[in-house]
N, C-alpha and C positions, 0 to 999 in steps of 0.2 A: 575391571576397568576403573580408571580414576573417576571418581564421582564428579569432579569438576570439569570433565571434558565436555565441550560443546559439540556443535555440528562438525566443525572443521577437525576437531580432535577425533571424532568418530569415523568420518567418511571422507575427509579432505575438502579441498576447495573445488566447488562446482562452478566453473567459469561461466557457462551459459546462463545460469541463474542470476549471477551478478549483472550480466549484460541485460537480461530481461528486466531486472530491477531498474536499470537505467532507462529502458524503453518506457516503463510504467511512469517514472517520475517526469519524463519529458512529455508524455501524453497529458498528464495533469497540469504541468506548467503551461503548455500550449493552450489547453482548454481555458484555464483561468486568465491567461493573457488576452485571449480573444473576447472573453466574457466581461472582464473587469476594466481593461484599459480604456481611458477616457476617449470619447469620440473626437476631442479637439486635436488628437495626434493624427487622425485620418490615416491610420497605419496601412501602408500598401500591402503588407503581408496578410493582414486580415481581409482586405478587399480582394486579394487574389484568391484566398481560400474560399471566400464567399462566392466567387465567380465560377469556381471549379467544383462541381458537385462532389467528386471523390474526396478532395481535400476538405470541403465543408463538412462532410459526414464524419471524417476522422477528427477534425478540430472540435466540432461541436459535441462530440461524444468522447472527449478525452478523459472523462471520469472513468472510462474502462480501465485506466491505469490503477484506480483504487481496487477494482475487482482483481487485477493482476497481483497487486500487493498482498491481498488476502490469500490468494492461491499460493503465492510464494511463501508466505508465513506458514501455512499448513504443510507445504512441501518440506521446508527446511527443518522446522522444529520437531516434527514427528520422527525424523530419521534416527536420532539416538535410540529411541524406544524400539524401532524396527530392527536396528543393528543388534541391540542387546537380545531381542527375541530370537533373531536368526542365529546368534551365538549360543543360545540356550542359557543366557545369564539373567540375573535379576534386573528389574526395571531401573532406569537411571534415578538418581536421587531427586525428588521433587524440590527439596531445599536448595540443592546445588543449581537446579534449573532456574528457580526464582532468583537466586543470587546472580546468576549470569545475566538474566533479563534486566534486573535492576541496574547492573553495571553497564549494560549495553544501551539501554533506553533512557534512563533518568538523567544522567549528567547533561547531555545536550538539550534534553527537554526542559530541565529546570533552568539552565542558562537562558534558554529561549523565553521561558515564562518571565524571568526577571526583565529581560529586554522588552517583552510585550507589555507588561503592566507599568514599568517605570519609564520606558522610552517611547514605545509605539503608541500607547494610549494617549499621552500628552500631545505627541506630534500629529496623530491622525484624528483624535476626538477633541483635543484642546484641554488645557489645564482645568477649565471649569468643569469638565466631566468628572474629575475626582471630587470636586466640591459639591457638585449637584447631587450625586447619589453614591456616596462612599459605601453604603451597605450593599448596594448591587455589585460594586467592584469587589468588595471583600467576599461576597458569596461566590462570585465567579473565580476569584483567585483560589479560594479554599477548594472548590470543586475541581479545578484544574490541577492543583497540587496532588490530589489523590486520584486523578485520572477518571473521575466520575462525571465530568462535565456534560457528557452527551446523554446522561440519564434524565436530564430535565431540560425542557425548552427554555428555561430562564438562563441557563449557562451554555446551551449547546452551540451558540454562534460565536463564542469567545469574544464577547463585547463588540462584535462586528469588525474586529481587527484581523482575526485569523480563523475563519470558520473551518479551514482545512484540518484543524486539530481534532475534529470529531472522530476520525479514523483511529487515532491513538487510543481513545477511550475504548473502542471496540477491541483493538489489539490487546490492551491490558486485560480486559475481561476474558479474552480467549486464553491468555497466558495462565490465568488463574485456573481455568478449566482443564488445560491440556494434560497435566499429570493424572487427572482422572480419566480423560478420554483416550489418551494414547495407549495405555495398557489394554483397554478393551478393543481398540482398533488393531493392535498387534495380534490379538487372539482371533478376532473375527472382523477383518477389514471391511468386507462388503456389507455385512449386516450393520456394522457401526456407521459406515458412510451413508447407507440408505436411511438409517434412523435420523442422522443429522440432516440429510436433505429433506426428509419428510417433515422434520421439525421446522425447517426454513419455509417450506411450502405452506404448512399449516399456519405459521406465524404471520407470514405475509398476507395470506387470505384473511385471517382473522383481523389483522390490523387494517386491512382495506375495506372490510365489509361488516365487522362486528366490533366488539370491545367498546360499545358506545359510552359506557360509564367511565372507562379509563380515558377515552378521548376527551370527554367533557371535563374531567378533572384536570387534565393537562392544559386544556384551553383556559381553565379558570386560573392557572398559575401565572399566566402571562398577562401583564397589565394592559397591553394593547390588543386590538382585535386580530385574531389569527384564524384563518379559515379552517374548517374541518378537514378539508383535503390536505392542507399543509401539515396538520397535526397527524393525520393518518400516515402520511409519508414519513414523518419523523418516527412514528412507531415502527413502520415497516423496515426502517434502516437501523434498528437496534440489533444487537448481537444475534438473537435467534434467527433473524432474517438473512444472516450471512453465514450461518453454520454450514450450509451446502458448499460455499466457496472454500472454506477451510477443509472440508471433507474431500473435495475434489483435489485439492493440493496434496492431501495425505495419500490419496490413491495414486497420484502421479509419483510420489516419493517411493511408494512400495514398488511400482513398476521400475523406477530407476534402479533401486537396489537389486532387483531380480535380473535386470538386463545389463548392469554396468560392466560385467566381465564377458559379455557376449555381444560384441559390436555387430550391427546389421550388415548384410551383404549389400553390394552396390544396388541391386534391384530393389531390395527392401528399403534402402535409404531413399531412393527416388520415390517409392510409394509413400513413405512417411512424409517426405517434403510435399508431395502432391496433396496428401491429406491435410497438412497444415495450411496449404494454400486454399483448399476448399473451405476449411474452417474460417480462414480470414475473409473469404468471399461471403460466407454466411453471416459473419459479423457485420460486414459492410451492408449487406442487403437488409438485415434486421434493423439497422439504424438509418437506412435510406428512407425517403418519404414513402409512407404506406407499408413499411416493413415490420411493424409491431404485430406480428402474425397472431400471437396467442393472447393478445390483450395483456392483462396483468401477469400472466404466466410466461411471457416472452423472455423474462430475465433468466428462466431456466435454460432456454435455448442459447442465450448469450453465454451463460456459465458453461454449458456443454462445449461450445465452440472454443472458449478460452482454455478450458481443460484439455481439449484435443490439441491445441497449439502447444501447450506446456508439455504434454506427453510426447508429441511428435518431435519437437525441437530440443527438448531437454532430456526427458526420461529415456527415450530410445537411444540416445547417444549417437545421433546422426552426425557424421563428421562435418558436413556442410553447415550445420547449425553453429559450429564454432566460428566460422567466418562471419555469419550473420550476427551473432550475439556476443561472441567472446573477442571482438576486436578491441584495440586499446581505447579508443574514445568511449565506447559504451561501457567498458569495464571501469573507466575512471568515473563516469557519471553514476554508474551503479554503486560504486563504493561510497560516494558522497551523497547518495540519493536520500538518505534519512534527513540529513541537515538541509539539503535542497528542498525537501518537502516542507520542513519546518518554516523556512524563510521565504519561499517563492511568492506566496500571496501578499504578505506585508510589503514586499519590495514593489509589487505593482501598485499598491495603494499609495505608498510613498512617492512613486514615480508620478502618479496622477496629480498629486498635490504640489510637488516641489521641482519636478523636471522642467526644463525649458520647453515652451510650447512650440516644438518643432513639428510642423504639419507635413505629412506625406513623405517622411524620411524612411529609407530602407534600413537605417542604422539603429533605430529604436529597438527592434526585436532582438537582433544579435547582441546589442549592448545589455539588454535585460537578461538574456541567457547567461552572458559572461559574468554579469554582476551576481546573479544567483549562485552560479557555480563557484565563483571566487569566495563568496561568503560561506558556502557549503564546505569548501576545502578548508578554510580557516577553522570552522566549527569542528570538522572531522579531525583535523590535525591536532588542535589544541584542546579539544573537549572530549570528543568521542574516543580517540586513541588512548589518552591517559585513563579514561574510565574503563576501557576494555583491558588495559594493561594491569589494572588493579587486581584482576583475577589471578590468583596464585599460580594456576596451571596454564594461563594464557600468555604466550610471549607477546612482547610489545610489537605492534604492527608498524611497518614503515608507512609514511604518508603516501597517498596515491599519486604517482607520477607516471601516468600512462603505463600501467602494469602490463607485464607480459601475459599473453593469453594463457600460458601454462604457468601460473604463479607458483603452484605447488604440484608435485607429482601425485597422481592418483594412487592411493594405497591399494593393497591387494584386497580382494573381496572377503566377505565373512567366511569363516571356516565351515 
């Protein structure tokens, strides 16, 4: 097989995953909107969500979208290795994999960095911020260029302008590891996944209860006073703490590859949909008041529920899931989700400073969503697509205009 082929070249377009990506970015957008929007807007959407417990639980825990993104990354990126192993071929080229990741991620990211440091910092922090501490800005810029900004508390918040970029640092670290992890996973999937989950459990426990010297050294790096609890949370959310998420996504990918040519019966489809609904209810109950059942380990239950939803709605190939996840609006949002994620938080901060002080208007939230999606479409169309098209084996993608649920036919399964 061509060493330059990515996920689509290996297994085709998996529409429900694209829609699930759209769900993930919408969750994060709604979460940050409710958290960051200035109170002077007295937004009725936020007030309504606060008054209705079910909506409040969803909105206030929208960072579950980040967990979904990590699951989706593990799901998609391991598929070429699994496909090659199923065909009895050699593992995909690590060099080709890194080349595809660079072309897919860096163009839009670097354009965003230019805008962030040259436009957003002056607009949001003032021109004097450049003059006050240029060394701090240069340190941040350098760390962001190499996607290592979340390794230090000094650069982790992206100068207070786009703290959402922390996840890109973790994604980049996982990309570096994947060509080492994926062959082991293809040979021994359950042992490898359990080892990754055990690593995540051990890391989160150690970051929460031990590693005192490391916590103290990190606190010493920050010129302002930062609590020990905050620093421990920073450590817990480093890559080792999320290896279980990537592993769960990889297991779901293996299930998808095994089931893709064996659609479930009607009765089985109903059972899988019921299982997904139960997992959703578990997620809700875990995040409702008093629902953090296992204390610091409750995140493992959250991961299990999210993984169950991914398997039930995507991996098992339930037809009804296509209506839920592969509809045109979600496919559009999913396709531009990367750029939407890059820009959604700075848009809220700009809105707080420069938007007219309209209080109690139902228009603000839909206007915000429309603005973010418009910016995301422009970034996708004129930055992401040319970057992807630079891959010699990747045809140029058309801009997203409410794509059909079946954008590409599913290829035949592995021999």
